[in-house]
Structure formats: C-alpha cells, structure tokens
LUMBANU-338676 format. One line per 8 residues: number of its first residue (from 1); their letters; for each residue x, y, z of C-alpha. Coordinates in Angstrom, 2 decimals. Last residue first. Layout:
N
NUM	A	X/Y/Z | ... .
//
This chain:
115
115	XXXXXXXX	132.77/21.56/109.27 | 132.94/23.00/105.57 | 133.21/22.40/102.12 | 130.42/23.13/99.99 | 130.62/21.72/96.20 | 127.87/23.15/94.31 | 126.44/21.49/90.32 | 126.82/23.59/87.11 .
107	XXXXXXXX	124.71/24.78/84.62 | 126.75/22.73/82.34 | 129.24/24.31/79.68 | 129.78/23.73/75.68 | 133.07/25.31/74.20 | 133.31/26.35/70.83 | 136.39/27.00/69.11 | 136.85/23.66/67.57 .
99	XXXXXXXX	134.22/20.99/69.70 | 135.25/22.04/73.79 | 133.39/20.68/76.55 | 133.03/22.22/79.78 | 131.45/20.80/82.79 | 130.81/23.34/85.69 | 131.38/23.37/89.43 | 129.76/25.70/91.76 .
91	XXXXXXXX	132.96/25.99/95.09 | 134.00/25.41/98.29 | 137.26/23.84/97.78 | 138.61/26.44/99.90 | 136.36/24.63/102.74 | 139.69/21.34/101.84 | 138.66/18.04/100.40 | 141.07/15.80/100.53 .
83	XXXXXXXX	139.70/14.12/97.80 | 137.58/14.84/94.46 | 136.88/12.25/92.03 | 135.75/14.05/88.54 | 133.74/12.87/86.10 | 133.00/12.45/82.70 | 130.27/10.57/80.78 | 129.07/9.86/77.33 .
75	XXXXXXXX	128.21/5.80/78.78 | 130.29/4.70/76.87 | 133.09/6.39/76.75 | 133.79/6.66/79.97 | 135.83/9.57/81.24 | 138.66/10.07/84.43 | 139.59/13.36/86.19 | 141.29/12.93/88.94 .
67	XXXXXXXX	141.78/14.93/92.09 | 144.04/15.00/95.69 | 147.45/14.83/93.97 | 147.46/18.23/91.94 | 144.00/19.81/92.64 | 145.92/24.09/93.47 | 147.96/23.38/90.61 | 145.63/23.03/88.16 .
59	XXXXXXXX	145.04/20.04/86.78 | 146.21/18.97/83.31 | 144.98/15.87/81.83 | 146.92/13.82/79.42 | 146.48/14.02/75.66 | 144.03/12.07/73.00 | 140.96/13.28/74.20 | 142.22/16.48/75.59 .
51	XXXXXXXX	142.06/16.79/79.28 | 140.91/19.44/81.76 | 140.73/19.88/85.34 | 140.35/23.01/87.25 | 140.03/25.32/85.12 | 139.32/28.51/86.95 | 136.08/30.61/86.85 | 136.74/34.38/87.58 .
43	XXXXXXXX	135.94/35.04/92.06 | 133.03/37.12/93.14 | 131.25/34.08/94.37 | 133.14/30.77/93.48 | 133.70/29.41/89.57 | 135.09/26.33/89.21 | 135.90/24.17/86.17 | 135.80/20.74/84.80 .
35	XXXXXXXX	137.18/19.18/81.94 | 136.97/18.33/78.45 | 139.12/18.04/74.63 | 138.21/17.99/71.43 | 134.83/16.98/71.23 | 133.78/13.53/69.35 | 134.95/11.49/71.37 | 131.94/12.40/74.47 .
27	XXXXXXXX	129.89/10.59/72.68 | 126.65/13.62/72.51 | 124.03/14.57/75.23 | 127.18/14.29/77.20 | 126.38/12.52/81.07 | 129.17/15.08/83.78 | 129.62/13.58/87.55 | 131.49/14.19/90.14 .
19	XXXXXXXX	132.74/12.13/92.56 | 133.25/13.65/96.58 | 135.39/12.61/99.14 | 136.16/14.05/102.84 | 139.34/15.80/104.44 | 137.15/19.13/104.94 | 133.95/17.81/105.50 | 131.12/17.04/103.11 .
11	XXXXXXXX	127.99/19.20/101.58 | 126.82/18.17/98.03 | 127.68/17.88/94.64 | 127.66/14.98/92.88 | 125.41/16.35/89.66 | 126.54/17.51/86.04 | 124.58/17.94/82.89 | 125.88/18.40/79.99 .
3	XXX	124.04/19.24/76.44 | 124.91/19.93/73.10 | 122.40/21.99/70.78 .
//
C-alpha cells in the first residue's frame, strides 16, 4: 500500500514562510501526478499545487507567486515552499499522489497563519 507522510506544518505569523515535506513509500516517478491540497473547516478540499511527472506545475490562483512545488526523486519527497503566508492560508495541507485512477492521500499537516 502506498503511504504518504507529510511534515513541516506549524504556527507562523503573516508574511512568514514554511516548507512542507511529503515522503512517499514508493518512487515518486512511479506516479502519474503529485500535488498538495488543503482543506479548512467547513470547506471542500482544494488543489493548491499539482504537477504531472512530465508536465509543469499548476497553482491555484490564490497562491501563485507565493508557493512553489518541488520534488527530490532520490529521497521520494515532494516539497511545498510557502512564502508570504496569509491568514487565509490556514488549513490542513494534504499530500496527494495519483497512479492511474487511484488517489493516495497523506494524513495531513496543519498550517496556522496568525499573529
């Protein structure tokens, strides 16, 4: 079974930065796509940054210019660099991997942006 483990969440002040990590139990190149989603209380889960293995990253309009998704194939890790954080970025962030029609999810890591 594929496992995804997120880390790096925490409390940060507005304007600050965090770097989230997602370690996959299998080679990240074996997936068709990888990405980060977030879900705030009472809201639907929404894509934040996604990337097909051979394509370019796609970002939600709300995070363009502030967030960057990267990957390290050697360590089977996907990162989300989050800069210029805003209170509205507060959410649980989930790592996602797709292989064919199957979606795999991590348990999530909480990001709280507050002064």
